[in-house]
N, C-alpha and C positions, 0 to 999 in steps of 0.2 A: 504493500499500499504506500509506504513512504517513498519507495523507488519509483512508482508510477507518478506520484505527485512531483517528485524532483525532476523527472524527465519532462513532465507537462510544463513545469515552471521554466526549465531551460528552453524548451521549444517556443514558449510565449515570449520570453525575454529576447531571444535572438531574432524571431520574426518581427517584433515590434521595433527593435533596434535597427535591423537591416531595412525595414520599411521606411523608417525616418531618415536614414542615410541616402537611400534611393530616391525619396521624394523631394530632397532638398535640391532645388534648381541650381544653386551656386557651386556644388561640388562637382568637380570633374569638367567644368566648362571654362573655356578660354574667355578673355575679356571681350565683351560685345562690341562689335563694330557698329558705327553709326550707319543709319539707313539713307540719310540725306546729307548734303552739305549744310553748313550752319546758316541760320537765318539772320543773325546779327553778330557783329564782331564782339569778341569778349571785352568786357569793361576795362580789363587791365591795358589793353593796347589803344583804347580810344583816346582822342585828343590830338593836339598839334605837336609835331615833333620836328626838330631842326638838326641839321648836320652840315658838315663841310663848309665852314665859313672861309670865304676868300674875298679879295678886293679886286675889282676892275675899274680903272679910272677913278680910284679913290672911293668908290661906292661898295659897301658890303653886300655879298650875296650869300644865300643859304639854299641848301636842299631842304625842301619842306614836305612832310607827309602828314595827312590828317585822316584819322579814322573816326567816323561817326557810327551809330549803330547799324545804319543801312548803306553807308557809302564809304568809299576809300577815295582819297584825293592826293594828288602829288604835284610838285613843282620842282623842276631841276634847272640848275645853271642860272641863266639870266631871264627866265620866264617871269611873267607878271601875274598870270592868273593860275589858280589851281585847276587841274584837269580832274573832274569828278567822274567816278565810275561806280554805278550802283551795284550793290551786293545782291545776288539771286541765289536761291536755293534749288537744288536739283537732287533727284534720286542718284544714289551711288551704285555701282561704280560710274563715274563721270570723268572723262578726260578732255572735255572741251568740245565745242562745236567747231566746224571748219568753215561755216558760212554766215552765221548770223551774229548780231548784236556785238559789234566791235568794242563797245565801251563798257560792257558788263564784266564783273568779276564774281568768282565763287571762292569759298574758303572751307577749309576742313581742319578741325582740331586734331593735330598729329605731332608726334615726336617732341613733346614738351613745348609746343608752340602752336601757332596758327599758320597753316599753309594757304597763302593767297595766290590764285591763278587767274589768268585771263579767260574769259568765256570762250572767246574765239582762239583756238589753239594754234592758228597760222600767224599770230601777231605776238611779238615779244613785248612784255610789260615791264617798265622800269621798277615797279614795286612788287613784282612777282617773287615769291620765295617763302621761306619760313621765317616767322616773326615771333619774338618772345620778349618779355620785360625782365630786366635785372636791376639790381641796385648798385650804386657806385658812390664813392666818397667825393664830395665837392666842398672844399673849405671847411671840413669838419662835419658836414651834414650828409646824410644819406639822400640821395636823389634816385629817382626811377628813370632808367634809360630803356629805350627800345632798340633791339638788336635784330638784324637780319643775320641768319646763321645757317650753316651747312648741317643738315640733320645726321649725316654720317660721322662727321668729326666733332660736332657740337661747338665749333669755333665761330665767332662772330666775324662777318665780313664788313658790315657797316654798323655804326652806332649812332643813334639819333637821341637828342637831349630835349627836355621839356621847354627850354627857352633859347632864344638867340644868344643871350649873354653866356649861358653855360656852353653852348656850341662853339661860340668864339674862343672861350677859354681853353677847350680841349683841342681846337683845330687851328693852332697858330702856326 
């Protein structure tokens, strides 16, 4: 009698325990991939960012990038206006269109940053690439910087700063 109760108890505990393990959706699954590109840019990279201070004919010029929730804008060299490119979401996998909407961009959260790409895959975009934010010391204070980086090496190729004054300090 005691032996049958013991066997029954062991069977119940193992079946309940294995059922709980098998019914848990997080065990044995890889990280879920997103089904669409992002609909808004992350709050961490939003704002105006400046880099590459230089002077031509005594006038200072900066490269400028601006991220809003739904647009990405950029100005390079001696340009006077920001070029706006609206952000659009699409189902994944998406590698860009070859014919439509030259000014649209799409973005994916990946590799410790945000991958921004041009909607039209036949055109190169100056701000295309992987972007992330990092902190840096400026005159004893921590400031947030925006970096374009290589996802394989994790090294930054361009660094943008939150103000023209800080950009001119680092790019003398």
